[in-house]
Phi, psi and omega in degrees: 000132178262165183304340180261001180291152176297137179089359180288123183239347182288139177239157177290145175293162179304137177275155181236151176278351180288136178289149175215162181283159177299321179300318179296318180294317180293318182300322179291338183266338184299330181278351181291153187304316185293333176273321182298329180300324183277350183293317181298312181292330176294317177297317180295319181298319180295329184241026185303322178300323178292332182279314188244352183093163186298311184298311182289327179295330179289341185243358180224166174203151175284125183267316179197161179224105182224136177045043175085357180254121174267117178265123180249130178260131179249151183286337181205169179302312180299320178290326175296320177297319178297316179296320179295320177300324181265013187306317182294318178295321177297316179300313181297314181292323178297315179295323177299315180295319181283342181073028180204178174255040184295323182272114180264330179206159178243128177245130182252134176234144174278128184299160181293140175225128181054043175084001179287153174279151177301142180249128178293147175269000000 
């Protein structure tokens, strides 16, 4: 959800005229919801080979993780079918890597080719 999304209720804390370091400013924002949402998929992307293995990692990638759904993009239909077949194992390994039960389901999409939009499997 972005700050302009419907239902957004978080507001920025009061600003100060006092100078602060970039690190202090960034550190205060990393815990905010809009940044925290991307942390899980970032962790998965860094360790994707550990989650799905070398062959499948070369043809798939975690695209986003929102409201418990991990969206995986595959390079082609056959690789998407393979990822869909392994969806439960991917979910379990992803949660193991994240140290939580954040991933409730895995949705596989075939990546865009020649300007096409991803197609759900």
